[in-house]
C-alpha positions as CSV (number, residue, x, y, z in Angstrom):
1,R,25.1,-1.7,-5.5
2,L,21.8,-1.3,-6.2
3,P,21.0,-1.9,-9.9
4,A,22.2,-5.1,-10.0
5,T,20.4,-6.2,-6.9
6,I,17.2,-4.2,-9.2
7,A,18.0,-6.3,-12.4
8,L,18.1,-9.8,-10.0
9,A,14.9,-9.2,-8.2
10,V,12.6,-7.6,-11.2
11,A,14.1,-10.9,-13.7
12,A,13.3,-13.1,-10.9
13,I,10.0,-12.2,-9.9
14,L,8.9,-12.2,-13.3
15,V,10.6,-15.9,-14.4
16,A,7.9,-16.6,-10.5
17,L,5.1,-15.2,-11.9
18,V,5.4,-17.1,-15.1
19,I,5.6,-20.3,-12.9
20,A,2.7,-18.9,-10.2
21,I,-0.4,-17.5,-12.0
22,P,-0.8,-20.5,-15.1
23,F,0.1,-22.8,-12.8
24,G,-1.5,-22.1,-9.6
25,T,-4.3,-21.1,-11.7
26,W,-4.0,-24.4,-13.1
27,A,-4.5,-25.4,-10.4
28,A,-7.4,-23.5,-8.7
29,L,-9.4,-25.0,-11.8
30,R,-8.5,-28.4,-11.4
31,E,-9.1,-29.2,-7.9
32,G,-8.7,-32.4,-6.7
33,R,-7.7,-34.2,-9.3
34,A,-4.4,-35.5,-10.6
35,A,-3.2,-32.3,-12.2
36,D,-3.8,-29.6,-8.7
37,N,-1.8,-32.8,-6.5
38,T,0.7,-33.1,-9.6
39,I,1.7,-29.0,-9.2
40,R,1.2,-29.3,-5.4
41,V,3.5,-32.2,-4.7
42,V,6.1,-30.0,-7.4
43,S,5.5,-26.7,-6.2
44,Q,6.3,-28.4,-2.9
45,F,9.4,-29.4,-4.1
46,G,10.3,-26.0,-4.7
47,I,9.6,-24.8,-1.7
48,S,12.1,-27.8,0.2
49,V,14.3,-26.6,-2.3
50,P,17.6,-24.7,-1.2
51,D,18.4,-22.1,-3.4
52,F,22.1,-22.1,-3.2
53,W,21.6,-26.0,-4.2
54,M,19.5,-25.1,-6.8
55,G,21.8,-22.2,-8.5
56,I,24.6,-24.8,-8.4
57,L,23.0,-27.4,-10.1
58,L,22.0,-25.0,-13.1
59,I,25.8,-24.0,-12.7
60,A,27.4,-27.5,-13.3
61,L,24.5,-28.3,-16.1
62,F,24.5,-24.6,-18.4
63,S,28.0,-23.6,-17.9
64,T,30.2,-26.8,-16.7
65,Y,28.3,-29.6,-18.7
66,L,26.7,-27.5,-21.9
67,G,28.8,-23.9,-22.1
68,W,26.5,-21.9,-22.9
69,L,26.2,-19.5,-20.1
70,P,28.4,-17.8,-18.1
71,S,28.8,-19.5,-14.3
72,S,29.1,-16.4,-12.7
73,G,29.7,-12.0,-12.4
74,Y,27.5,-10.1,-13.9
75,R,27.6,-7.6,-16.8
76,S,25.6,-4.0,-17.2
77,L,23.7,-3.4,-19.6
78,A,25.7,-0.9,-20.8
79,D,27.6,-3.4,-22.6
80,G,25.5,-5.0,-24.5
81,F,21.9,-6.6,-24.7
82,V,24.0,-10.2,-24.8
83,P,26.4,-10.1,-22.3
84,W,23.8,-8.9,-19.5
85,I,20.9,-10.9,-19.9
86,S,23.6,-14.5,-20.5
87,H,24.8,-13.6,-16.5
88,L,21.2,-12.8,-15.8
89,V,20.0,-15.5,-17.0
90,L,21.2,-18.5,-14.2
91,P,20.7,-16.6,-10.9
92,A,17.6,-15.3,-12.2
93,I,16.5,-18.9,-12.6
94,T,17.9,-19.6,-9.7
95,V,15.9,-17.6,-7.6
96,G,12.6,-17.5,-9.7
97,V,11.5,-20.9,-9.5
98,V,12.5,-21.2,-5.5
99,T,10.2,-17.8,-5.4
100,G,7.4,-19.8,-8.4
101,A,6.9,-23.0,-5.8
102,I,6.2,-20.4,-3.3
103,M,3.6,-18.0,-4.8
104,T,1.4,-20.8,-6.8
105,R,0.7,-21.9,-3.9
106,Y,-0.5,-18.7,-3.3
107,V,-2.2,-18.1,-6.6
108,R,-4.3,-21.3,-5.9
109,A,-5.7,-20.6,-2.7
110,A,-6.8,-16.9,-4.1
111,V,-8.1,-18.9,-7.7
112,L,-10.6,-21.5,-4.9
113,E,-11.2,-19.0,-2.2
114,V,-13.1,-16.4,-5.2
115,A,-13.9,-19.7,-8.0
116,N,-16.2,-20.1,-5.4
117,A,-17.4,-16.5,-4.0
118,P,-21.6,-16.6,-4.6
119,Y,-20.8,-14.0,-7.1
120,V,-18.8,-16.4,-9.8
121,T,-22.1,-19.2,-8.9
122,T,-24.5,-16.2,-10.1
123,A,-22.1,-15.1,-13.2
124,E,-22.6,-18.6,-14.5
125,S,-26.0,-18.9,-14.3
126,K,-26.1,-16.1,-15.9
127,G,-24.4,-18.1,-19.1
128,L,-21.7,-16.2,-19.3
129,S,-18.2,-17.8,-20.9
130,R,-15.7,-19.3,-18.8
131,R,-13.4,-16.7,-20.4
132,R,-15.3,-13.9,-19.3
133,I,-16.1,-15.5,-15.8
134,M,-12.6,-15.9,-16.0
135,V,-10.9,-12.5,-16.9
136,S,-13.4,-10.0,-15.5
137,H,-14.8,-12.3,-12.0
138,I,-12.2,-14.2,-11.1
139,G,-9.0,-13.1,-12.0
140,R,-9.1,-9.1,-11.0
141,N,-10.5,-10.4,-7.3
142,A,-7.7,-12.6,-6.8
143,L,-5.2,-10.7,-8.1
144,V,-5.5,-8.4,-4.3
145,P,-3.8,-12.0,-2.4
146,V,-1.5,-12.4,-5.3
147,L,-0.1,-8.3,-5.9
148,T,0.7,-9.4,-1.9
149,I,2.4,-11.8,-2.2
150,S,4.7,-10.5,-4.6
151,G,5.2,-7.0,-3.7
152,I,6.1,-9.3,0.1
153,Q,8.7,-11.1,-2.4
154,L,10.2,-8.9,-3.9
155,A,10.6,-6.8,-1.1
156,G,12.6,-10.0,-0.1
157,L,14.6,-10.0,-3.3
158,L,15.3,-6.8,-3.1
159,G,17.0,-6.5,0.6
160,G,19.2,-9.4,-1.1
161,V,19.1,-12.9,-1.9
162,I,22.5,-13.0,0.1
163,V,23.4,-16.6,-0.7
164,V,22.9,-16.5,-4.5
165,E,24.5,-13.6,-5.1
166,V,27.6,-14.9,-3.3
167,V,26.6,-18.6,-5.4
168,F,27.2,-16.6,-8.5
169,A,29.7,-13.6,-7.6
170,W,26.4,-11.3,-8.1
171,P,28.0,-7.9,-6.7
172,G,24.5,-6.8,-4.9
173,L,23.5,-6.0,-2.0
174,G,23.6,-9.0,-0.6
175,R,27.0,-10.2,-1.5
176,L,27.2,-6.3,0.3
177,V,25.7,-7.5,3.6
178,Y,28.0,-11.0,3.2
179,D,31.3,-8.9,2.8
180,S,30.6,-5.6,5.4
181,V,29.9,-9.0,7.2
182,A,32.8,-11.0,6.8
183,A,34.9,-7.6,7.0
184,R,33.2,-6.3,10.4
185,D,32.3,-3.7,8.2
186,Y,29.7,-1.6,11.0
187,P,29.1,0.9,9.1
188,M,28.4,-0.6,5.6
189,L,26.1,-3.4,7.8
190,Q,24.0,-0.9,9.4
191,G,24.0,1.7,5.4
192,A,22.4,-1.9,3.9
193,I,20.3,-2.5,6.4
194,L,18.5,0.9,6.7
195,L,18.4,1.0,2.8
196,I,16.7,-2.0,2.3
197,A,14.3,-1.7,5.6
198,A,13.8,1.7,2.8
199,I,13.0,-0.3,0.0
200,F,10.8,-2.5,2.1
201,L,8.5,0.1,3.3
202,I,8.7,2.0,-0.1
203,I,7.8,-1.4,-1.8
204,N,4.6,-2.0,0.5
205,L,2.8,2.0,0.1
206,I,3.1,0.9,-3.8
207,V,1.6,-2.0,-3.3
208,D,-1.4,-0.7,-0.6
209,I,-2.2,2.1,-3.4
210,L,-1.8,-0.6,-6.2
211,Y,-4.8,-2.5,-4.1
212,A,-6.4,0.6,-4.7
213,V,-6.5,0.5,-8.7
214,I,-7.0,-3.5,-8.6
215,D,-10.2,-3.2,-6.3
216,P,-12.8,-0.4,-6.2
217,R,-14.5,-1.7,-2.7
218,I,-10.9,0.1,-1.6
219,R,-11.0,3.2,-2.8
220,L,-14.0,3.9,-2.2
221,S,-13.3,2.8,1.6
């Protein structure tokens, strides 16, 4: 079950980052303006939307009405790229949009905190270009909290998005936990929970190591 869950989790976190990083950064740089207020309202709406409801709407639109994508099931990459990606798109967008809405608020807060730091003001007073300040000063320093929330979200997704996997008949860890509970298969349930706990520990370890790569102050300490 793990390859199906890994594929869904990685695709979903990529969708979430594509949403969160540009919109969160744009909202922070336009604090208090119409763009900031709009992004905050939309992200709050995304957080409030149940992921299973989002999945049902996507199935109704892209599978039932338009007929572009399959409504459920899973195909491995060995069956071909097109069947694999066509089955992956809807569940990845379902999970990614909700996760991206959560991460957008964290990205906004992180960029906003760094943008108001004294060293950014110093860089601006030296006449550095806005692009260089964004990349070298704001972007890199804002990566640490963004990396934290990304690791937490990825660990949660790898732990199994139970409802979404049930809606899309996705044969991952979440569906395994659901089936184990329904069948009262306690040994299988215990094994799945232990695997999920191990995944959390491994991802947290990787995130801690990446802290030192991104921020030299952490490495020196």
